[in-house]
N, C-alpha and C positions, 0 to 999 in steps of 0.2 A: 394550575398554570404549568405548562410544559417547560422542561429545562433542556439545554443542549445535550447533556448526558443522556437524558431519557430518549431524546430523538435519535441519538446515535445507536442506542440499544435497540429501539424499535425497528430502525432501518436495518441494522445488522441482522436482527432476527428474521425480518422479511426476506432478505437476500439469502440467508442460510437456509431458509425453509424452501424457497423456490429453486435455488441452486441453478439458476439460469440467468442470462443477462436480461436486465429490465431497462427500458427507456424511462426517462424522467416522467413523461406523461403517465406511464403505467404505475410508477411509484405514487404519483399524485392521486391517481384513482383509488389505489389499494389502501393508502393511509389517510386519504382525504386531507392532504396537506396542500398548501400553496407552493408555487414554484420556488420562491426564495427560501422557504423552510426546508424543502428537499435539498436544494443546492448547499445550504449551510451544513446540514447533517452529512451530506456526501463529502464536502470539503474536509470536515473533521476526520471522517473515516479514511479518506485518501491520504491525509497528512500522516495518519498512523499506519499507513501502508496496509490497510485492510480491504480496500476496494480499488478496482481499476476503472477509470472513467475514460471512455473513448469518445471524443467529440466527433459528431457526424452532422455537420451543418447545423440545422435547427434541432436535431435530435441527439440523444446520447445513449450509449450502451454502458450499463453499470454492472459490474460483476464482483462478487465477493471473492477474494483471492487469498492464497496462502503466501508465506514469505517467499518461497521459491518462485511462485507464479508472479509475485510482484517484481522480482528481479528481471524476469523476461518481459513483463509489461513495460518496465522502465526502459529496457533496450528498444522495445518497439516504439515507445514515445520519442526516444532520442532519434531513432531512424526517421520517423515522420517529421519531427521538427527540423532535422537536417535537410531532408528532401524538400520540405516546404520552403525553407529559406533559399535553397539553391534554385528551385523552380521559379520562385519570385524574381531572383536575380536574372535568370535566363529570359523570363518574360519581359523584364525591363529592358534587357539588351535587345531583344527582338523588336520592342517598340521603338528604340532609338534608331534602328536600321531598317524599319519597315518601309520607309520612303524609297530606299535604294533596292530592297529585296522584294517588296510587295508579296509577302508570303501567302496571303489569303486570296490573291487574284488567280483565277483559273478560267480558261475558256469554257470549261465544262459547267461552270455556274450559269452560263447563258444558253446552254443546249437543252433540248428536250431529252432528259435522261430517264426515260421509261424503258420498258422492255423492248419496244420497237426501235426507239432511238439508239439505245445502246447496242442492240443487235446489228444495226446498220454500221455503226462504228467498228464493231468487232469483225463483221463480214468484210469490210473494206480493208482492214489490216491483214486478214487471212487470204485475200484475193491476190494471186500471183501477178495478175494484170492490173492491180490497184494503182492509184496515182501516188502511192508512197514510193514507187519506183525501186523497191528492194527485191523484186522478183518473188520467188517462192521461199525466201529465207525465213520469213515470219511463220508461214504455214508449216514448214518442215520442223521448226522448233516447237510449234504447237502440237503437231502429231507425236513428236518424241516425248514432250513434257507430259502429255495426258495418257501415255502408255498405249497408243494406237499402233498396232504391230503390222498392219497391212502395208504392203509395198505398192507404190503406184507412181505414175509420172506426174509428180506434183506441179511441175512447171505448166502442165496443160489442165490443171484442175479448174473446175467451174464452181464458183461460189455464188449462191443466190439466197435471198431472204424471203420470208413469208411464203414458203412453198406449200402449195395445196397438197393434201394427202389424197391425190387422185387415184391411187392404186388400191384404195379400200373398196370392198364390194358394195357398201351402202352409199358410195359417192359422198362421203363425209366432207364437210366444208372446213375441217380443221386445217391449220397452217403451222408448219414447222418454222421456228424462228430463223434458223440458218441450215442450209443443206449444201454440202460439199461433195462433188462427184469427180472421180478420177480413175481412169483405167478399169471401169466396171465396179469400183468400190464406192459406197455411199456413206457419208457421215452426217448425221443430223445433230444439231445442237439446240437444246431447249434451254433458253435463258430465263431463269426464274428470279427476276429482280424483286417484284412486289407481289405479283398475282399468285393466287393459290392454284393447285392442280384442279383441273376439271375432271368430271367423271369419265373414266376409261381413257383419259388423254394419252398417257404414256404407253398404255397397251395398244392404242390405235396407231401411234407413231411407229412403234416397233413392227406392227403388222404391215403398215404401209412400206417401210424400208425393206422388210422381208420380201414382200411382193415385187418390189421394184428392183432390188439388187441381189436377191437370193441370200445365201449365207454370208456374202461379203458386205456386211453392213454393221454399223455401230451407231448408238445414240448416246450423246454426252448430255447428262442432266446437270446443269450448271446453276448453282445457287449461292447466295451470299453467306449462307451458314455452313460451316465445315461439318461434314458427316451427315447432312440432311439427305434422306432418300425419298423417292416418290411416295406419295400418300397411297394408302390401300384403296382409296376411292379411285385413284388414277390407274393403278395396276395392282393386282392381287399380290400378296406377300410371296406366294409360291412362284408365280410367274416372274416377279421381279428378281427373286433369287436365282431362278433358272437362267434368266437373261444375263445376269451379272456373271454367273459361272461360265457361260458360253462366250463371254466377252462382248455380247451385243449391247449391253447397257453399262455405261461408265458413269460414276458419280464424281463430280468435281465441285470445287468451291471457288469463291472469289479470291481467297488466299492463294490457291493454286494459280488462278488467272494472273494475279499480280506478279507471281514468280516468273510466269511466262513473259509478261510484258517487260519485265526487267531484263530477261535474257534477250528479247527482241531489241531492246534499247542498246544493249552492249554490242550487237552485231550490226546495228544500223549505221549506214554511211552518211545519212542526211542529218544535218544539225537541226533543221526545222522539224523533221519527224521525231528525232530524239527528244526535242523539247516537248512535243505533243505527248509522247509516251510518258515522259516524266510527270507531266500534269495529270495524265490518266492514272498513274500509280498513286499519286498523292490524293486525288479525288476519291478513288476506291478505298484507300486506307482510311481516310477521314470519315467517309460517309457510310461505309459498310463493314470495316474491320476494327473500328474503334481506336485507330491510331491517329491522334490529333496532331502530333508533332514528333518527328523523328529525333530532333534535338532533345526533347523532353525524355523520350524513351531511352536514348543512349545515356543521358545523365542519370536516370533512375538505375539502370543496369550498373553503371560505374560506381554509384554510391553504395548499392547493396553488396557488390562484390569486393568492396574495398577492405572488408574485414570479416573474419568468420562469425563474430558476434552479430554484426548487422545482417549477414546472410541468414543466420539462424532466426533472428527476429523477423525478417521478411517472410520466411517460409511459414513461421507461426501465424503471421497475418494472413497469408494466402490460405492457410488451413481454415481460418475463421471466415473466409469469404461468404460462404453460404449463410452463416449466422448473421453476418452484417447485412446481407441482402434481405434476409427475412425480416430483420428489425426495421429496415428502411421501408419495406413494403407495408408493414404494419403501421408505421408512422404515416405513410401515404394514405392508408385506409382511414386513419383518424382524421387527417386533414380534409379528406373528401367529405367525411361526415360533417365536419364543421362548416364546409362550404355549401353543401347541397341539402342538408337536413332542413334548413330554413325554407327551402323551395318545395318541401314535401317529398323529397326523395329518400328512399331507404337504400343502404349500401351494404352488400355482403362481400366478404373476402373468402376465397377458396384457395388454400395453399396445399391441399391434400393431394390433388392430382398432379401429374407431371405437367399438364397444361394449367397454368395458374390463371384465375379469373377474378375480376372485380365486377359484380353484378349490381346494376343501378335500376331502381324501379319505383313505382308508386303503388299504394295500396289498392287503388281502383283499377289498375291495369289487370287484365284477365290473362294470367299465365304468359306474360310477356316481360322481357327484361332487355335493358341495354347492357351490353357486356364489353368490357375492355380486358383483353387477355393476350396470351402468347401461345403459338402453336406448339412450341417446345419451351423449356425453361429459359425465359428472358430472351427469346428470339422471335422474330416475326410478330411484332406487336400489332394488334388489330382492334378495331371497334366493330360491334355487330348489334343486330337486333335479333334476339333469340325468341322463338315462339313455340309454345306447346299446342298450337292451334292449327287446324287445317281448314282451308276455305278460301273464298275470293279475296278476303281482306289481306291475306298474306301477299298476294300478287299486287294489290294496291300499294301496300307498304313498300315492297321492293321497287315498284315503279317510282313512287314519290322520292325515295331515298336515292335511287340511281340518277334521277333527274337533278337532284340537288348536289350530288357528289362532285361534279366537275367544278362547282363554285368554291369548293373547299380545297385549297392548295396543299393541305397536309395529307390528303388521302389519295390512294391509287385507285384503280378501277373497281367497280362494284361487282359482287358475285353473290350467289346463294347456294346452299347445299343442305338438303334435308330440313332439319329444324332451324337452321340458321337462315332466317328469312332474308337477311341482307348482311353483308360484311365487307369490309375494305381494310387493306393494310396501310399503316402509316408510312409515309415517306420520311417524315421527321421523327426522330426517336424510334426508328423502325426495328432496330436491334439493340437490346440492352446488354447482352452478354459481352463483357469486356469493354463496354462503352462508358468511359468515365463521364462524358457529358450527360448521358441519360441519368446516371446515378447521382451526379451532382445536382441535376434538376429535381430529383426526388428529395434530396437532403435540404435544398433551399426552398422548397415549396412550389417551385415553378411547374413541376410535373403535375401536382394537384390542380393547379390553375389550368394547365393544358387539358387535362382530362375533364375537369368540371365544365370547361368551355365547350368541349365536344359533346359531353352528355346533354347539356342544355340545347345545343344545336340539333342533335338527334331527336330529343324529346319534342322540340317545337315542330319538327316536320312530321313525326310519327303520332303524336298524342291525339290529334283530331280523329284518327282512325282507331287508335288503341282503346279509347274509352267507349267505343261503340261495339267492341268485339263481343260475340255471344258467349255467355258463361258456360254453355253445355257443349262447346266444340270439343272435338276429339283430342285428348292430350297425346303427346309423343314423349320421347326421351328427354331427360334433363341434362343441362350442361354440367 
């Protein structure tokens, strides 16, 4: 029969041997203990200040600590408890006044907010002849904000959407989201809200602008993710670098765009337009920049900067962010196994590459996988069907999934590229980096439910074709 002292010793030995944070589920597997036995031993070690236990929704991160580390952990816990209490108070206050303030109401919730819809809104604001009646003031601020140095008569600028790349020699049917022309200068804006880059897309846009405007042209590549550059499939690394050095290619983010909208709001003389711009800022921050509530953000900053000890504790927590994210993803993997294994699915987790993947498949599928992943670390979340096969079946799969995609409101448009038979980016939970809602969904189990639901949806559509795929088809690269 085991004793409490024995359990503490065994658990302490396990943590000292691994010297890395372990979740409760990992401890249960390694020691073959039940949940309550693990929690009891942890509580004893924690009271003796030998371990630090970080609560993360349904999961925990447990770390063996020294006395000095315990002091820092205690500061971090005080910070989190203080913040948690103040945030709950703020949320209660918001609920009391929500009838008067309607904080979640926005006209943008009722709009078609995809690439085309958003591009039309942006083009209207940039148009000096637009019905905002502010002349060229918004356009001038935009030109200045994104570092466009060309001088032109902006009052006479023409702003158009979905402009055909008619100056390409092969008469390509590509369309630039927004094209602004003024005094012989041309500015193209490629607005990447959800869609992935197409093959040679950015290269073709630059060639079109060069042919149409000569050296007096620039292309703004605008994305939700700060620092994202065009993919190598869209333009070679060498050509992209050369275009940026010449000033022909500019990379911007929605964070930059929000700053410009705020500047436009400050110079706007119309109360109606100012209100629209305010809603636009809040919508972009909430849906693409991970800022749920400015009041919450300001409260957090005030709390952390109120004392050197809390500031130190906060930066220690920030330093642990990647470790916390890794543990949460591993917890997500475990939860998906629990949800999908009874349906015959196998789930693999790949955290080694910069692009993280969860692969879901069945044993009788022939070199095919359903994949949930990120183009970069925790940005551009997508689902896909990955194939190591070539043949007519891949076209059938793409057609079946593309036809079903419009019925799934969580997904943007369908696309395919090389071994990625079909893929689509998520509108909901599209970016996890800095997004508290997405990570909270992971911690509470809602993300596992969300992914499992979409895995079953994809499987139901694709499986009738997958099980008939020939075993000897030619393999290609692996994800």
